[in-house]
Structure formats: structure tokens, C-alpha cells
N, C-alpha and C positions, 0 to 999 in steps of 0.2 A: 408178546410180553410188555415189550415198551408202550405200546400205544395204550395198552390195559392202563399201567402204572401213570401215564401222562394225563388219562381219563380221569383217574382216579381222585392224580394230584389237583385237576381242576375243579373237581366237584368240591373238593376241602376246602381249596381256595374260595370258591364261590360259596360255601357255608359259613367260613368264618367273615367274610365280608357282608352277608347278608344279619349273621349276630353282631357284628359292631355296628350295624345301622339304627337308629332311634327317630322316633319319631316324639315330637315335640309337642306337649299338650298345656295350652294355658288353662288355669282353672284356679279356684279358690282354693284354701290351704286347709289344714286340718282333716275334718271327718270327711267332708267333701272331696278332698283330693286321696284319700283314701277309698273311699267309695269307688271313687272311678278307676283307681290301680286295680282294686282287689275284685272289680266284677267288667267292666268294660277292656280296661287294657290286659288284663289276664287273658280274656276272651281272644282278643287281637294277638297278641304277642303267642299265643297256642296255634293261631291258624298262618300267621306270618313268620315265625321266628325273631320279629324285629321287637325292639326294645321300646319301652315310652319312658321317657322321662317329663318333669313337671316345673312351669314357672306358673308360680303362685302368688298371689295377692289379693286386694280387695275389688270388686266389680268396676269402680270406677278408675281406681289407679291404673287397673291393667288396662284398660281402655285408653287411657291417657302416654302411657308407655307404648301402646298397639299405633298411636298417631305418631309419636316422635320418631319411632322406627319403621315406619311405613315403607320406604325404600328397602330396609333391611330386615324382613319379618323375624323377630326371636321363635315363634312358634309354628304348626304348621296347623292345629285344629285349636280352637277356642271355643271355652263354656262361659256363657253367659247367660242375665235372664232376659226375656224375652223382648222386653222395652229398649233393653240396652243394646240389645244385639241389633235394633234398628240404627242405631247412631254408628255403630262398625258398618253396618250396611250403606249407610247414608255417606259417609266419609270414605266409603270405596276399600274398606278395609276386609272384606269377608267377599269371595266369589260366589256367583249363581251355581247353584245346585245341580246337575245334572242327577236326575232320581234314578234314570236307567240303571245308575253305577249304586244305587243303594235299595236291591232288590226287598230288603226288610223293611222298608217304608212302605211298601203297598200294604200294611196294616197300618200304618200311621192314623190316628184317630183324626178329626179336624182340628180340633182345638190346639194341636200340636203343628200343626201347619203354619207356622208362623211368617216367614215371608220365603222370596226365591232365594235366599242366601242362608237363611238359617231355622233347623226344625228342633222340635222336642227332644229332651234326654230322657226326663221325668217330669212328673208334676204335682203339685200340694197347693194346699190353701192358706190364706191367711184368714182367721175367724175368731170365736169368741172361747177362747179357755176361760176356765175357773176354777175354785175351790169352794165344792158343795156345801162343806160346813160355814165358809164364812158368807154366803151368797141368801138373802131372805130368801124364804121358801115360796115365797107368790112369785119370783122371776125364774123363770125356765129357760128364757133366750130362745124363745122360738121364733122373736122376730129382734132385728138388730134393734125395732126401735127400744126394747129391753135397758138398752146402755144407757139412755137417755133417763133413767128412773132415777127421781131424786133420790130414792136409797141407796142409790151406788156412790153418793158424794165422795167424791177422794178415794176412789177406790179403785181406781182405771188406769192401766198403764198400755201405751204403745210404741210402736218404733218411733226413734226422731229421725231416720234416716228414710222413710219410705211413708208419706202421709196418703200415697193414694187410695189406700184400701180404705180409710175412712171418709176420705171426699167421695169414692165412688157409692159408698153406704150412703152418706147422707143427700147425694144427688138422687139415689134410688127412691129414699123415704119419699124425697118432697115430689118424686115424680117429673125430674128433669134432666134432659138428657147431660150426659158428665162434661160434653161439650162446654154446655155453659154450667159448668158448675158455680161459677160465681153465684146463682140464683142461690145456692145450698148455702152461702156463707153463713146466713143467720141461724139456721140450723145446727152446723158444727159449731158456733159460737155456744149454741145451748149447751151442749156437752163438754163444754170445758171447764165449770167446776167438778166434773165426775172425775175428770183426771187427777191422778197422783203423782205419776211421775210418767218420763218419756225413757226407755231403752235403748242404749248404743248397740247392742249385738244380742245374739242366744243367749250369752253366759251370764250379761246384766238382765236377759229376761228371766231366765233361771232363778237367778237370785230372788229378786222382786218376789216372784209367785212363790218361791220355797219357804221365803221368811213371812208372807202372808202381808205383806208392806202393800202390795198390789192384788186382790185377790181374783180380779178380774182383767183378761188382758185381750188385746187382738195381737193373735200370736201364731206364728208359724207353726202348722199343723205337724211337721217332723219333730221340733222343738216338743211340742206339748208329747208327744208317744216316749221321746227320748227319756223324760222328766216321770211320763208313767212307768216306763222300765226301770228307772231310780226308786221308785216305791211312792212317790208322789201320788196323791189322789186331785187327779188334774181330770175335768170334763172337758171334752170337744163339743161345743153347738153347731149345727148347720140350721141357721136361721129360714124361714120359709122363703126370704130373698133371695138365699146363696151365698155360698161361702165366696171370697175374691180368690178365683183362681191364679196361680202363678205356676209359670212355666220356665223349667231351664234349659235353655238351648245349646246346641251345636252350629258351630259354622268353621269352613276351611279358609284358612286366612289367604289374602290376596298375595301372590308373588310367591308360594310354598314353591320348593324344588320336590316335594313328596306329595303331590295331589295324589297318585293312586292308592297311596299307601292310607292318605288321611280318608279317601272314601271308604276302605275296608275299615277304618277305625269306628268311622261311625256306623258302616253298616253291623259292625259286631255290636255297637251301642243298643239296635232294636232288634237285636237277637230276641225270641222271646223268652229265653231261659234266663239272657241277661237282664231283662227287664222284671223278669218275676224275682230275682235275688236283689236287685235293687228295690224294689218294694220290700221284700222282707225284711232289708236292714235299715231301711230310712222310714218304712212307711209312707211310700207317696205311690201315687198313681201311676201306672205304667202308661207309656205313651202308644203302644199299639195294642190291639183289640185282640192279639192272639197268644195275651201272655197269661200260663197258667198260674194263679194265685194259690198260695197255701189258703184252706177254707178258713182258718180263724183271722184272716186279714179282708177276706170279701165281707163287704156291707161295714166297716169301720167308717166312721166320720172322715171324710177327705180321702177318702181309696176309690177311686170309680172305677168299675169293671165294664159297664154296659153305656149304650149311646144313652137311656133316659137318665141315666146319676150325672153323664156331662152336661146333657142338656138343662136339667130342674135343679140342681145342686152347686151350680156354680155361678158366681157373679164374675162375667167378664169384662175387662178394661180395654180397651181398641190400644193394641199394644203400638201401634204407630202414633196415635194421640200421647199417649202414657210417655211416651219417650219425649215428644215435642213439650209438653208439660211439666216435666219431672222437675226442673229448676223452679220453676214459677209457681208450683205446690209447695214446693221445700219452703221457697223463701215466706211466702204469706201464713203457711204452717208455723213457721218457727216465729215469724213477728205477730203472730196473733193466737197463738194458741199456747206453744210453748214458753213465749218469755214471760217472765213473771211467777210461771211453775214453782 
């Protein structure tokens, strides 16, 4: 009897220790923090009994903080964009992943295999969103070239924090590799009269579009779907050249003492049911090929469910090059496109 009581006590203590343990995740705040909590973290906690805590902040702010705390990392798993993830990797802030410890990664699509250190969690596009009642009838955005139409003078908005999308588009239209993007600078400058504003975040984008101040935008597809859900008549176009692909990614922080749990968390993120739920909530693309999406999501612009859609409807910026060029692109864009607006 004493032995049974001791065993029961030991099990109880082990359960209490497990429940007290936490995994710390670095992510964006707001709706993306909630998305991770309500889908990935929920699945992870159900499977392990371990709670998840969050450190939140902007993409670059969190990268800088991770550099400062390299010897004593604050998080175990980090979410970031695909190209900024390369900066984490190059600075030794991400561990190389042992894919054998992530069985759900067997179904990872090629476009989500970003580096040996970070892989996709979900995908989206930056593309053309517009208010059909405020755009000339002869413009359907079948091609990105339509953005350059003189009829759109002083009507367009784009993000001020990341010009890579329009730089990639201009390079594509000029037939030059984005590595030689300087050759597309005259094309970019030709677009300047059509810009009305440059938004600083998703909320600013929503404001400019909902008021009609900028009835055409280069915008995040997830943001467009949010506005549609709010009742705004926004249309998304996928031009024949492809929409610019974005992939938000996950990596394991170098120096974590919870590596095994970090692997379980990433595996939970790639669970097909979790991926389907993420797609339902944010209307993004699952990054595994075995997620069963709701019928009303299949075929929506920017939600890819087949290899053909991934291959033909996306314009891909090489992530390592994008990481290398981000500062240069932002400086040129700020000085030559935003200045004087």
C-alpha cells in the first residue's frame, strides 16, 4: 500500500512539474499572436500538457532583441518572415532542424522549405486589391502592368516598410533578374505619379482603402479578406505574372533548453487539421499538402492547394537575396519613391 501511495504521489508531482513547464514563443502581437495561441499552441498543449507563453513585437525589433540576448535566449521558438529568418540563421540565432523530429514536415510544400533552420507555418501573397466601383472599367489587373495606367494617377497605396514586392514586379515586367534590380529603376520611377500614399501597417492600409482615399493597393491578401469580412467590397487580383509570395516561418532558438518541446511545437504547427484551421481563420495557404480545407476556401485568390497553383500563381523572391537586399531596397525606395509624396 505504501508503495502504491508513493507511486501515486510521484505521478502527481510529475504532472504538476509538467503543467508548470512552459514553452516561450516569440511572435508578432495582435491577431497573429491569437492565431498561434488558438491553433498551434492549443494543439501543442493538448498533446504535451505544457503551456505556451509569448514574447511579442515587430519583426525587426524582435530580431535585434534576439541578437542582444544571444547568450541567454528569451524564447524557444521564433516566428518571423521567410527572409528575416535568414538573418536569424546568418547570425547563429537558429538551430539547424532535424527533420526526422518533425514527422508532419513530410508533407511540407517545396515553397515552405526555406532554409536548414526555418520552415513555413503559413503562406499568403501581396497582390493588387481594389474597390471595383472606383476603378475604370477597362482595368481588370490581369497584369501588373495595369498599375502603370495613367488612369490610376494618385490612386495607389503600398507598404512603406517593404518595397520588395513592387521591386520584384518591376523587375519581372522589365525581364531582368531581381538580382539586377537596378535595371528596373526607371520602370519604378514611372509608377511614382500613381502613388497616393504609403501605409505603415495593416490598420493604416484598411483605413486608406475603406475611405476610398487609395482605391487601389498592393496589399496583404489576409488583410484584404479581413476587410471583406467587415463588409467592404474589395476585390483581389492574381495577375498573370503571379502574386508575390510571402511565407511566415518558424525556427528553434539556438541555446534553448527545451529543444524536444520546440520540435513538438513545430510538428503541431504542421498538423493538417491545424493548418486547415489557420487557413479558415486567416484565409492563407496551408504549407502542407494534406490539409483538407473548407470548400468555400478552395480557389480563392491567394489560397493555394495544388502544386500547379503554387507554381503558376506565385512570384517568388529568393529569400536569401531578399534578406541581403532589404536595407538597400528600403533606402532607395524611401529616397526615390516615398520622398516628396
